[in-house]
C-alpha angles and dihedrals in degrees: 000000000000114000096237089065098046109112094193095057091048092053089050092053092049091049093051092048092050092049092051092048092049093048092051091051092051092049092056095038095103094060099032092108093059097045128086111259110264124216116261108265098177121157090252092060092047091053092046090050091053090048094049092048091051093046092052090050094045094046090050092050092048092049089053090048090053092048089048091051103106092202089069093069133074090253127070115250120295102237097180118132090248094051098048091045090052091051091049093047091052091049091052090056092050092048090052089053091052091049089059091063116103098226092191088073094055131092117257093258093049090049087059091043090053092050092050096049090046090050092054095047093044092054093050091050093046090051090057093043092053093044098244087159086073089067109041091161143058137186092283097051143292146213092322094057093039087065085072088073088061085069100039095047097041120119120208111194101138143025087257091059090061092047091050091049091052089051090055089050090053090055094055095092093053092045094049092045091054092049090048089053089058090051089052090052089048090057090054097045102038100252098124129128114254115277097226095052093051097056109137093013090128089069090070088058095044089056088070095050109089135166097235125041088222088065092056121108087230091062094057096098088062095051094069123092115286111276116241093237095065130063123238090254092050091048092051090049092050091050091050092048091050092050091049094048093047094045097042103035116009101046094045089050091054091046091052090050092048091051092049092049095049099040104034119010105043097042092049101040118120122279096217120085107200125094087225087071091065121090104280084002099152091052090046093052092049088050091052091049090055093046098048099037100029085217132116098235132138122228089249093054092049092047092055093047088053094052091051092050092048090055093048094048092045089059091051090050091056090057092052093047089056089054091057090058092232115154115209144061126307089255091052091050095050090047088052090053092048096050111031110100092215089077097054134073119244096211138026088240091058091052093048092046092051091049089049092050092051090048093052092046089053091049089059093055098048100091090061090060107028133054095198127041127189124254094219114090126213136217136208117239139158121264106263109272095233093064102027101096095067097023127111120263095263142345142182115246106196127193129220091198125096092219095055133070124222116251135219105213118209118193108234095176114114098007092195086070097050106083117200092214089072096045097091092056092044093050096048089050100047102032121021138021084006130057101347095049094045097040097044092049090051093050091050094056094109093176091066125079116258094246087061097044095047101041113100122209106201096206090054099041097040092039088054090048092054091044087054090057089054091045088059089080090065091043092061101259129128094047090146112072091225090056089047089052087050089056091050090046089055091049089048088049090059093043091050088053089067088057102041098039093053090037094058100035100041111013106046100254116162124231089251093053090052093049092048091051092049095045094048094051104038139047092231113137113256089246090056091046090056096045091046095050090048089050092054092047093054097037105047118203100001094100091060094067098073103062097034091052094046093048091056094047092050091046091052091048091052090050091051094048091049095047098041100036111178090004092065110117116194092203091053092047092052090046091056092047093051104031096089097047121229108349139164114276096245090057091048090050092053093045093053094045091050088052091049091050091051091050093049090049091053091051092052094047114090108245091004117161 
């Protein structure tokens, strides 16, 4: 545990300072009446002064970060070498300023604030150092598909909003050309994504290439009813401008990118799959482990933890299979689950309705387990069609805006690969009590600075999501043994990630070895196995965060239940886990253990509450 987060040492420092101050006052007491009144220099004021100095520094840095954020302007980001170097150089200066702060002088909340802002800056700098701008894409999508969020998240409340949106559309060719230049440099210097994992990637580009500009995703804002704040003539002019820009600039830019991807990038990408095969690859992978897990673990340590979890979960699976009455091997059973039509929806509407029903059922159970619920609602919607073929089975798409709900996305592409027996686990993870509950509560913590509320720690958020799947047992889900096996298959999926991610990126595993391991230990459809393995290949380290985070949360809950006995309150425990937003795992660990110590102290105090 780092010293700046140790509550005991901080109390000791405060006690020493108070004693010294009191002694000094007593020593001068005889002549106090004849001396000029001195300003109050109590420990409290010293601490507040350190906090105010830090807050001024942090607020200034965050304001500069926001000004630096190229997505805040009416132009898409400048991705030239000069621009991204300038941004990284500025961030290095700000990080150095933060590193000069003595965090031991700060309040507990500012200690966490300092850690979060440092975390964010460090990751941006590391991304530049390890040349992540050479690979602005992964198996699920990239900069070209991310532009879709420019449409979905846009707000149109004035005529100027439409003009600004059109200006961003006009900058698409320049932006995509700059990104393509980085991909060309990547081909020359060996920083490409693996060829095998990118098979079919061109389909995600082709989805944006349409015959008519009115059919383009980028034209959607102009298909709505005319806003009241524009005249009929203005609206017609805006629609015509949009059609011209999309037809003359946007669609040709996507066609150029498609041609480059098919004819140059994909055929010439590297044949290896591991991050360790990149220049400085081993250092890069270790850096990604630290970023996504917030833990100081080696690939070998994580690999062994994964193998142990796989063995444990496999034994639990055997018990559930026996409850189904199925006679046959594990492999026969998973093949049965993958191929029997009874386990699959017939229509996208059926899948979305089932996900919605599970979501609403979970909503009804939340008050039993949580003291505080978020104000922001969430909806259930399909994964956007243009990214669905290579996208994961479901995901939470949150919103930082007060006029937008969060959304639980369900992938309705290839319905014969979307088993219903896994839908309860998926829904609890992505909606409530998983990502929506945790994320919305964090965004509604108005007493925290924005850089704290909007920074996402993967090990915390994904660990909470996986813990939420497990919590579903207590919430009354998984009554059917097939659904319970689906839950275990999802847990096995995350445990297997510890094995295959480290296997491919640090231990020389092939893509085929990773797929075989995943397929032989989970009930994931073979399509999902492929898309997931390709995701891990092109997104090193991120997949490790789920299981490692969940293991710590469950470990801390067990410690609390053991220490507090009958005084353990599940609603209080969840409140302590979530009350600080998304935080590094070592901070979470200290917060929970402090809460346990306080509870034990109350129990041992006569008449204690």
